[in-house]
C-alpha positions, 0 to 999 in steps of 0.5 A: 854959567854954573859949574858942574862936574861929572864922574864916570865910573867904569866897572870891569868884571874879571874871574880869577882862576889859577890852574891847580898845578900853579897854586901857591906860586904867588900868581894870584897874589901878583894879579891882585897886586897889579889890579890894586895898583891900577885901581886903588881899590877892589871889590869882589864876590867869592863863593863862601863854600870855597874856604881856600879862596875866602882865606886867600882874599882875607890874607891879602887884606880883603874885608867882608862887606855883605853876603847874599844867599842866592845868585841872580837866577835864584839859585841857592849859592852863598857869596860874600862881597869883599873889599880891599883898599890899596 
């Protein structure tokens, strides 16, 4: 008999929104920190025209991997794929 291994990767998509009145209180940072503890690394996409969100993720240590200029439906929306390892 031969030996083999199987690796199963499960991907979960979440959308992170914090109500405007709660911005700047560390809620988003805490959520990202908790997710990073659970997963060890995070991969996300962010709208590049949302400078506040891009800056937030960069401040947390995310690095840009790539960009795409359209959504799946062909709509002209630029997203950056970003990655963080804990």
